C-alpha positions as CSV (number, residue, x, y, z in Angstrom):
1,L,99.8,56.3,119.5
2,K,96.4,56.7,118.0
3,V,94.8,54.4,120.6
4,C,96.4,56.4,123.4
5,G,95.4,59.7,121.9
6,R,91.8,58.4,121.5
7,L,91.8,57.3,125.1
8,V,92.8,60.7,126.3
9,A,89.8,62.2,124.5
10,L,87.3,59.6,125.7
11,T,88.3,59.2,129.4
12,A,88.3,61.4,132.4
13,D,89.9,61.8,135.8
14,S,92.7,59.4,136.6
15,A,92.1,57.2,133.5
16,Q,92.6,60.3,131.3
17,V,95.9,61.2,133.2
18,D,97.1,57.6,132.7
19,A,96.2,57.6,129.0
20,A,98.0,61.0,128.5
21,L,101.1,59.8,130.3
22,G,101.0,56.5,128.3
23,L,100.8,58.6,125.1
24,W,103.8,60.7,126.2
25,Q,105.8,57.6,127.0
26,A,105.0,55.9,123.7
27,A,105.7,59.0,121.7
28,S,109.0,59.7,123.4
29,T,110.1,56.1,123.1
30,L,109.5,56.2,119.4
31,G,111.4,59.4,119.1
32,R,108.3,61.4,118.2
33,P,107.6,63.5,121.3
34,D,105.5,66.1,119.4
35,D,102.9,63.4,118.7
36,A,101.9,63.5,122.3
37,R,101.5,67.3,122.5
38,K,97.8,67.5,121.6
39,G,96.8,64.8,124.0
40,L,98.9,66.1,126.9
41,E,97.6,69.6,126.4
42,H,94.0,68.4,126.3
43,A,94.4,66.3,129.5
44,R,96.1,69.3,131.2
45,R,93.2,71.5,130.4
46,K,90.8,69.0,131.9
47,Q,93.1,68.1,134.9
48,P,95.0,71.4,135.6
49,E,96.1,70.4,139.1
50,E,97.8,67.1,138.0
51,R,101.5,67.6,138.5
52,R,102.5,64.6,136.4
53,L,100.9,66.2,133.4
54,V,102.8,69.5,134.0
55,D,106.0,67.6,134.3
56,A,105.3,65.6,131.1
57,L,104.4,68.8,129.2
58,A,107.6,70.5,130.4
59,A,109.6,67.6,129.2
60,L,107.8,67.6,125.9
61,Y,108.3,71.3,125.4
62,E,112.0,71.0,126.2
63,A,112.4,68.0,123.8
64,T,110.6,69.8,121.0
65,G,112.2,73.3,121.5
66,A,108.9,74.9,122.4
67,R,110.6,77.6,124.5
68,R,107.6,79.9,124.9
69,E,105.4,77.1,126.2
70,L,108.2,75.9,128.5
71,A,108.7,79.3,129.9
72,G,104.9,79.5,130.6
73,I,105.1,76.3,132.6
74,W,108.0,77.6,134.6
75,L,106.3,80.8,135.4
76,E,103.1,79.0,136.4
77,L,105.2,76.8,138.7
78,A,107.0,79.7,140.2
79,E,103.8,81.5,140.9
80,G,102.6,78.5,142.9
81,T,105.6,78.4,145.2
82,E,106.0,80.5,148.3
């Protein structure tokens, strides 16, 4: 998890997205989804249009009971639909 988290901080563009998603996959597999939160949120700030990060964050927020953050994602997605 530490290596993936470090890669999220040190990379950019698609490499950063891949590192963040790898971090999420590892953390959720280990039953520690909240360990991916900081990295996913960082990558999302840098790559706001990347839908895979939005989906991963929504899953993380749901898994960890972060209802306010999950609602924020839902509202953001709803605002983007016609």
